[in-house]
N, C-alpha and C positions, 0 to 999 in steps of 0.2 A: 589504526595502529597503535598499539601499546607506548605508553608514555617513556616507559624505560629505552625502548627501540629508538625512540625518536629522541630522546636525549643524545644517545650513542652518538646517532648519525648527525647531530646538528654539534654536537662537541667536535665530532672528526674533522667537519666542517669550517668550523671556526680555529680550530687546530691548525689546519691548511694555509687557512685568511694568516694566521700568525705568524706562519713561517714564511710563506710568501711576502708578506707585510715587511717581517724584520730583514729580508732578506734585499728589496728595494730601499729600505733605507741606508744600506750603504753606498747607492747613488743618489747623488745630489739631485740629477734632475726627475728622478723616482720616487724620491722622499715623501713627496705629497699624496702620491698615487698609494705607496703602502700604507703609508699613516690611517689612508681613509680605509684599506685591507683589514688591518688590525682592529680599528675601532667600530667595524662592522662584525668581524668576529667577535668583540666582545660583546657587542649589543645582542647577538643572535643565542651568546651563553646566557646573558642576564634572563631575555624572554624565556627561553628552553627550561632556564632554571625554577621560574617563577611559577610554570605553567604545573612543572614537575612535583613541586614541594608543597604548594600550595600556601604560597608565604598571602600576607596582606597586603595587597598591592595599592593601598594608598600610601603606604612609610615607601615602600620601594619606589613608586611613581615621582613621590612629591622627593627623595633624595635625586632621581635622576632629572628632575627637572632643574633642581638648584645646581645640580654640578655640570650640567649642560652649560646654564648660562654664566657660572661663573668660570667654567671654561675658554667660550666665546669672550667674555670679559677679559679674561687672561691673556689671550691669544690677540687679540685687539691693542689691547692698551700697556701693556709691556715692551718696552723698548728693546732692541738690541742688546746693549749696553746692560739689560738686569735678566738676560736670559739667563745667565749660570744661576744666577740666585735662585731662578723659580726654576730650574731643573732640580738643585739641592733641595728647594721646599716639596715637589715632587716627590724626591727618593725620599723624603722621611715622611709624607702621605703615606705613602704604599709600607712604609715600616710600622708604622703607629698604627695602622688600618689590619695588619697583621696581627701586634700586639692584642688590639682589642678583640678581633676572631677570636684568638687563642684563648684570652681571657674569658669570651662569651659561651665557648666549648666546655671552658673549668665549669663556671656557675651552672651550666644549662645541663650537665652529666651527671647524672648521681653517682655513677661509679665508674670511673675512668678504667679503661684494660690498661698494661703496660704499654703497649705500641702509641695507644692516643695519648697517653700523659707526656710520654716522650715527643712528640710531636707539637703536643701544647707546648711544652717546654722550648723547644728549639724556635717555634713561633716567636713566642711572648721574647725570647733572649733576643735572638738575630734582627727583630722587630724595634726591640727598646734601642738597642746600639743603633740601628738604622734610622731612627728618629732622632735623636739628639746629636748623632754624629752628623749630620744632614744639616741640623739646625745649626750646628759650630759653623759646619761649612758654609754656609747662607750668610752668618753673620762675619766670614773672613772675607767671602767675594763681596759683601756689600760694605765692607771695611766700617759697621757698624762695632767691630771688635778688632783689634790689632792683627794684621795679617801676617806679622812675626812669628816664630815659634816660641811657645810660654815653656819653655826646660827650666825644671829644678830637681837638686838634689832629691833622689830617692824617689822618681818618677818613676821609672820602669818596675819598681817594690810596688809601689802604689796601685800601679794598673796592673800588677800581678795579680794583687790581692781583688782588685774589683773584678778579674777574668776568673778567680780561682773559687770566690763566693758562689755565685751562680753558677758553677760547674758542680761545685759540693750540694749545695742545696737544689740544685735541678736532679741527683742521682739520687737524692732523698725523696723527691717529688715523686720522681719515676716508680722508686720504690715502695713507696707508702701514699699514693695520691690521695687516698680516702681522710688521713690525717696531715695533710700537706700544705694548709692552707699558709701557716706562716713561710714555710720554702717557697711557694707562690709568689708571695710578695716580695720576699727576699731578692729574689729573682727578677722581678721588675723594677725593684729601686738599682739593684747593683747593675741591672742592664743598662739603664737610663745613665747611669754614672758613668759608666765605661765608655758608652758613646763620647760624653764629653770629653774626657780625659783621654781618648784617646784619638782626638783631632785637634785638642789644643797644642799638642808639642810639632805639630808640621805645619809649616811655611805656606805660604798664598801661593809662592812659585808652584807647589804640588798638589795644590785645587782641583787642576782637572784629572788628577791620577784619584783623588779622595771623592769626586764626584762619580768618577767610572766604579771607583770599587763600591761606595754606598748604592749603586744602579744594581749591581751585583748581589747585594746584602738583601736590597728589599724583594729581587725574585727569590732568592734563599729563602726567606722568612715566610713569603707567600705562597713556596712548593711546601713548607713544612706545615699552614696553615691549610694548604689543598690536603694532605693526608690524616689532619684532623676532622675535618669537617668530611673527609670523605665525596671529595670534589675531583675528578680527574682532568677538569679543564683548568681548574686552578692549580693543581700540580705542574701538567704542561706547561702553563704559561710563566708560573714561578720560573720553573727549569728554564726554559728559552731565557728570561732576562737573567738569571743567575749566571748561565752559560754565555751570553753573548759578554754581559758586564766583566767577569773575570778575564775572557778573552780581548776583551777593550783594555784592560787595566794591564795585562801582559804587554798590549803592544805599547800603549804610551809608559811605562818602565823602561823597557827598550827602548823609547826614543828617547831617554835621560840618559843612559847606560849604567841605567840602578835598578837594584832587586826591589819588589816589593817590602821585606823587611826595612831596607835602608830608606825607603820613603817613610816608612811610617813612626820610625823610631831616630832616624838621623838628625832631625829639625835643621832642615836645609834652608842654608841663607841665614844662620845664625852663627856665622867664622866671624870673628873679630874683626873689626876694623873697615864691616861693611860687605866684606867678603872678598876685597880683591886681595888683599894678603900681605902683598909686599910692595906698598908704597904707593907712590902716583904715578899714574900711567904715562910712559914717554911720549912726547909727540903734540901737536899743533891744530886745535881745534879750527878748521875752514871753513866759515858761514859763506853760502850763496843764496843769490835771490832768484826769484822767480824768472826773471827775464835771461840771467846768464844760465839756467835751468836750462831754459825751452832752447838756448843755442846749439847744447850739449844733447839735447834729446832730438832736436832735428835733424842732427847728421846719424842718430843713432840708428842702426841696422836691426839691433836685438835689443827687447828690453826685459825685464823680468822686474814684478812687482809682488815684494814681499808686505803680505798683510801681518798685522799684531792689534793687541786689544785695544790698540790707540785710534785705529782704524774704525773700532766699534763705536768709543768715546765721542768721534767728531762724526758719527753719522756718515761717513765719508765713500761707504761703498759705490754710490750709485756715480757722485764723481770721478771715482776710478774707473768706474768701467767709462763713463766717458772718454777718461783720458785714454784708455786702451784703444778704443773706436778710432779718435783723433790718431793716435801713432800707429794705426794699424794703415788708415788710410794715407800717411804719410812712406809709408814702405817697410816701417817697422815690422819682426816678429813676437808679438805679445807673449809672453806667459807669465801664470801665477804661482809661484811657490808658497806650499802651505807645510807648514813644519806640523807634526800630530800635536805636540801640546801648545800652539800657538794661540793666545786668546786665554779666557776662563774656565772652559769646558771642553771636553772632546768634541771636535768640528764645528767648533765656535767658527773659523773663517770660510770653512764652506758654506756655513749659513747665511752668512754674511752677503758671499759672493752669489749664493744662488739669489738669494733675495735681489740684489742687482742685475738678475740675468746675465752674466757672465758666463761665457759659453764651459759649459763642463773638460773638453777634452785641453781648452788649455788652462785647465789647474794639473801640478805638477805636483808631486810628491818629492820628501828629501832628496830621497836613494838618487830618483830620475833627475833632477836640476842640477845636483852637486857637481859630476861628471863632467858638465857642458858649461860652468859657470867661468871658467876661463875666457870662453869665447864670448862670454856677452859682454855687451858695449855699456851699459848702464842698469845695475840694481835700483829699484828704489825700494826703499825700508817705510814703509808707513805704519810707526806704532808699534810694530816689534822690537824686543830687546834683548833678552837672556838669550832666545833662538837663535840669532847672527850676532852672538859675543863672541871672539875670536879668542877670548881668555880657554874656552873650552878646548880649543887645542893646545895653544902656546904656556898658558900659566899654570903649571902642578899645584900652585897653591890654592886656587880660587876653587870656591865648592863647586863650580859647574864644569870642573876638569875632564873629559872623559866623554862629556856629556855629546852626543852628534848633534852640529849643526846643521845650517844655511848655508855654505860657504860664499854670502856675499861680498866679504872680504877680496877675492879672488876675480872679481868682476874689474873689468877695464876703469870704470867707476861708479861710485856709490852715492847715492843720494838719501840720505837720510830725513825724513820728516821728522819735526818733535817739538815739542812746545819749548823742552827746555833741556838742560843737560841731565835733570834727574836719572838717576837708577830706575832700573825695571823692577814688576811688582816684586822680585826675588831681591831687591835691595844690592845688586851687584853691580858695580862700574862697569862702563862698556868699552873696551879697546877699541870696537870697530871706529867710535867716533872719531879717533886721534889718528886713523888709521894715514896714509899720504894721499891715495884715491879715493877718500870720503868728503863729501861736503854737505854740510849741514843748513836745512832749508827748514830755519825756525818759524813757530808760528801754528794755528790751526790747521790741522792736516785738510779738512774738506777746505779752507778756504786757498791754503797753497796750491791743493792739485785743481782748483777751480780756477786760479790764476793760471797755473801752465796750458789748461786747457785753453782758458781766454788768447794767451800769446799763441798758440796755434791757429785759433780763428782769425786772430787779425793779421 
């Protein structure tokens, strides 16, 4: 069989594996299988590309071995609390790969035509922004740099310059690729700087949106690189990642009732006074201990558990699953309410609960759980903060006003498991803690949940 026909057939199979794998990633119980299918598709694509282009197998094999070992180590050693940072880094790696590939095409091609020069420019520009932007997101998520928005006078003007310069240089490079070396390096430097300055003003609470956006950027950069090297599968794979990332970004923005422009340029969480806007919150905090909480839960017929980033920090997902089991054995209906932006990356809570084998049919999205929240006997909030803050409905001066939240305050009783009264990642006080029907169960979330389980078993 002609090698070109073989490549087309294998690329078509790989494309189907990518599509089916991506579809499966949308369901927690199918995600692992989808990931394996997509990985198999990529392996087939690499192998047939090697056969068809006569590359030096030693370098490629060495890279595959090193990459596989690194992937296995990362999968085994990275704890769930560090998963958002890892995803941000992986997005960045995708960006720098596209930048380097575009750079290699520029260096290796004696005379670029206009179309190839344009695709090289786009892969370098988007790849550079993705790389440094993802590094900034990684730093904010890991709190290596402040998660607060970094705002300064003239910021929009400076970002406009950093965007305008590479666009002008890119135009000149595309028109004169043979004499465009200076323009090319200007594009690289400006793209890397733009990635930094575009993420600096974004607050930590918006990092889930940034991660999904950078994921989309990495796909678009890969698609551009695919055109540059004339590889159909890279174009398809990049387009799939780019499109899915844009869709996810749009979902995340709608979940916060904000536009993408607002996320990128508003400095969320930077309001004076820590975000709450008008003085102290009225009400009294009412602590409770595990024994008293057990008495209330023991008589509950419906319980909704709302996980947040604190659940990941405490590594309490397995204990929460055990609590759900004992509540069901006691006759209660148990549901888990998942806010789209809970945690620090898209799907963070779904991954945590899936790791603990929580039944998929017990997971409810925000729009599905809110209409029945008034009939819920007990809502247990574990580590969530901004996504359950009633200020989003009640306080027009709050930075999160208008953001859709899980209405746990409408449940008959609310337990909030939290170490202290500290504000969430957005730096905004939570009026839920002061509601009449709220009880604060202070302490480590995992230990508190284990105490509740122990009370049932005793």
